[in-house]
C-alpha positions as a Markdown table, in Angstrom:
| # | Residue | x | y | z |
|---|---|---|---|---|
| 1 | Unk | 180.3 | -207.3 | -49.6 |
| 2 | Unk | 181.7 | -204.2 | -50.0 |
| 3 | Unk | 185.5 | -203.8 | -49.0 |
| 4 | Unk | 186.2 | -202.1 | -45.6 |
| 5 | Unk | 187.7 | -199.4 | -47.7 |
| 6 | Unk | 184.6 | -198.8 | -49.2 |
| 7 | Unk | 182.8 | -199.1 | -46.3 |
| 8 | Unk | 184.8 | -196.3 | -44.9 |
| 9 | Unk | 183.9 | -194.1 | -47.7 |
| 10 | Unk | 180.1 | -195.0 | -47.5 |
| 11 | Unk | 180.3 | -193.8 | -43.7 |
| 12 | Unk | 182.2 | -190.4 | -44.7 |
| 13 | Unk | 179.4 | -189.7 | -47.4 |
| 14 | Unk | 176.5 | -190.2 | -44.2 |
| 15 | Unk | 178.4 | -187.3 | -42.4 |
| 16 | Unk | 178.5 | -184.9 | -45.7 |
| 17 | Unk | 175.1 | -182.8 | -45.8 |
| 18 | Unk | 175.5 | -181.6 | -49.5 |
| 19 | Unk | 176.8 | -182.9 | -52.7 |
| 20 | Unk | 179.4 | -180.3 | -52.9 |
| 21 | Unk | 181.1 | -181.8 | -50.1 |
| 22 | Unk | 180.7 | -185.3 | -51.5 |
| 23 | Unk | 181.8 | -184.1 | -55.1 |
| 24 | Unk | 185.0 | -182.5 | -53.1 |
| 25 | Unk | 185.6 | -185.7 | -51.5 |
| 26 | Unk | 185.5 | -187.8 | -54.4 |
| 27 | Unk | 188.0 | -185.4 | -56.1 |
| 28 | Unk | 190.4 | -185.8 | -53.6 |
| 29 | Unk | 190.0 | -189.6 | -53.5 |
| 30 | Unk | 191.2 | -189.1 | -57.0 |
| 31 | Unk | 194.1 | -186.6 | -56.3 |
| 32 | Unk | 195.4 | -189.2 | -53.6 |
| 33 | Unk | 195.9 | -191.9 | -56.1 |
| 34 | Unk | 198.9 | -192.5 | -57.7 |
| 35 | Unk | 199.0 | -191.9 | -61.3 |
| 36 | Unk | 199.0 | -194.8 | -63.6 |
| 37 | Unk | 202.5 | -195.1 | -65.6 |
| 38 | Unk | 202.2 | -193.6 | -68.9 |
| 39 | Unk | 203.3 | -197.4 | -70.5 |
| 40 | Unk | 199.6 | -198.4 | -69.3 |
| 41 | Unk | 197.8 | -195.7 | -71.0 |
| 42 | Unk | 197.4 | -197.4 | -74.2 |
| 43 | Unk | 194.3 | -198.2 | -76.5 |
| 44 | Unk | 193.8 | -201.7 | -74.5 |
| 45 | Unk | 193.5 | -200.1 | -71.4 |
| 46 | Unk | 191.1 | -197.4 | -72.4 |
| 47 | Unk | 187.8 | -197.6 | -71.2 |
| 48 | Unk | 185.6 | -196.5 | -74.3 |
| 49 | Unk | 182.1 | -194.9 | -73.9 |
| 50 | Unk | 183.5 | -192.1 | -71.6 |
| 51 | Unk | 183.8 | -188.5 | -72.4 |
| 52 | Unk | 186.8 | -187.9 | -70.8 |
| 53 | Unk | 190.2 | -189.9 | -70.9 |
| 54 | Unk | 190.1 | -193.2 | -69.0 |
| 55 | Unk | 192.6 | -195.9 | -68.5 |
| 56 | Unk | 192.1 | -199.3 | -66.3 |
| 57 | Unk | 195.0 | -201.9 | -66.2 |
| 58 | Unk | 193.8 | -204.8 | -64.5 |
| 59 | Unk | 195.5 | -207.7 | -63.0 |
| 60 | Unk | 195.4 | -210.8 | -60.4 |
| 61 | Unk | 198.0 | -210.7 | -57.8 |
| 62 | Unk | 198.1 | -214.6 | -55.7 |
| 63 | Unk | 194.3 | -214.7 | -56.5 |
| 64 | Unk | 193.2 | -211.1 | -55.7 |
| 65 | Unk | 191.8 | -208.8 | -58.0 |
| 66 | Unk | 193.3 | -205.5 | -58.6 |
| 67 | Unk | 193.3 | -202.6 | -61.2 |
| 68 | Unk | 195.1 | -199.2 | -61.5 |
| 69 | Unk | 193.4 | -196.7 | -63.2 |
| 70 | Unk | 193.9 | -192.9 | -64.5 |
| 71 | Unk | 191.7 | -190.3 | -66.0 |
| 72 | Unk | 192.2 | -186.8 | -67.2 |
| 73 | Unk | 189.1 | -185.4 | -65.5 |
| 74 | Unk | 189.3 | -184.9 | -62.0 |
| 75 | Unk | 185.8 | -186.3 | -61.1 |
| 76 | Unk | 186.2 | -189.1 | -63.2 |
| 77 | Unk | 189.9 | -189.8 | -61.4 |
| 78 | Unk | 188.1 | -189.9 | -58.3 |
| 79 | Unk | 185.4 | -192.2 | -59.7 |
| 80 | Unk | 188.4 | -194.8 | -60.3 |
| 81 | Unk | 189.5 | -194.3 | -57.2 |
| 82 | Unk | 186.0 | -195.1 | -55.8 |
| 83 | Unk | 185.7 | -198.3 | -58.0 |
| 84 | Unk | 189.2 | -199.4 | -56.6 |
| 85 | Unk | 188.2 | -198.8 | -52.9 |
| 86 | Unk | 185.1 | -201.2 | -53.9 |
| 87 | Unk | 186.8 | -204.1 | -55.9 |
| 88 | Unk | 190.4 | -203.9 | -55.2 |
| 89 | Unk | 191.8 | -206.7 | -53.1 |
| 90 | Unk | 188.9 | -209.2 | -53.4 |
| 91 | Unk | 189.2 | -212.6 | -54.6 |
| 92 | Unk | 189.2 | -212.4 | -58.4 |
| 93 | Unk | 186.5 | -215.4 | -58.5 |
| 94 | Unk | 184.3 | -213.0 | -55.9 |
| 95 | Unk | 184.3 | -209.8 | -57.8 |
| 96 | Unk | 181.2 | -210.9 | -59.8 |
| 97 | Unk | 179.3 | -211.6 | -56.8 |
| 98 | Unk | 179.6 | -207.4 | -55.8 |
| 99 | Unk | 176.8 | -205.5 | -56.9 |
| 100 | Unk | 178.8 | -202.7 | -58.2 |
| 101 | Unk | 175.7 | -200.5 | -59.1 |
| 102 | Unk | 174.2 | -201.0 | -55.8 |
| 103 | Unk | 177.2 | -200.2 | -53.8 |
| 104 | Unk | 177.5 | -196.9 | -55.7 |
| 105 | Unk | 173.8 | -196.3 | -55.2 |
| 106 | Unk | 174.6 | -196.3 | -51.6 |
| 107 | Unk | 176.3 | -192.8 | -52.4 |
| 108 | Unk | 173.9 | -191.4 | -54.4 |
| 109 | Unk | 176.0 | -190.8 | -57.3 |
| 110 | Unk | 173.5 | -191.7 | -60.2 |
| 111 | Unk | 171.3 | -188.5 | -59.4 |
| 112 | Unk | 174.3 | -186.1 | -58.7 |
| 113 | Unk | 176.5 | -186.8 | -62.0 |
| 114 | Unk | 176.1 | -185.7 | -65.5 |
| 115 | Unk | 174.5 | -188.4 | -68.0 |
| 116 | Unk | 178.2 | -188.3 | -69.6 |
| 117 | Unk | 180.0 | -189.4 | -66.4 |
| 118 | Unk | 177.5 | -192.0 | -65.6 |
| 119 | Unk | 178.1 | -193.7 | -68.8 |
| 120 | Unk | 181.4 | -193.5 | -68.4 |
| 121 | Unk | 181.0 | -195.3 | -64.8 |
| 122 | Unk | 179.1 | -198.0 | -66.3 |
| 123 | Unk | 181.8 | -198.3 | -69.1 |
| 124 | Unk | 184.4 | -198.6 | -65.9 |
| 125 | Unk | 182.3 | -201.0 | -64.3 |
| 126 | Unk | 181.5 | -203.2 | -67.2 |
| 127 | Unk | 185.5 | -203.2 | -67.6 |
| 128 | Unk | 186.0 | -204.5 | -64.3 |
| 129 | Unk | 183.3 | -207.5 | -65.1 |
| 130 | Unk | 184.8 | -208.4 | -68.4 |
| 131 | Unk | 187.9 | -209.0 | -66.7 |
| 132 | Unk | 187.1 | -210.7 | -64.0 |
| 133 | Unk | 184.5 | -213.0 | -65.7 |
| 134 | Unk | 187.4 | -214.2 | -68.2 |
| 135 | Unk | 189.6 | -215.1 | -65.1 |
């Protein structure tokens, strides 16, 4: 149940032979993402459990879930961009039906991220789950 934007990323990953290319791709996704306004870089939006600074600003617009995010680390910023491609634009009630971890597994991230980054990614997924479950 991934979005078309995420399916495009999965297809792009299939053409890349090594993780270095994929790593650069993820970084480029993060660079292409608009920065989060400094007004939203507050403790309430901070993702705890990440080694780097990460913020996520969640909202619902016309019944559709969206979040904006940012990080001070390039690869983590790219991971934020990946998550945005996966869940942004999905009806808020349907986000819970997406197995985010399984979708990310399709990109083989777990075996190529440090344990700290993997923990941070899990914390970001938990933030998405907590917000959408409360809606």
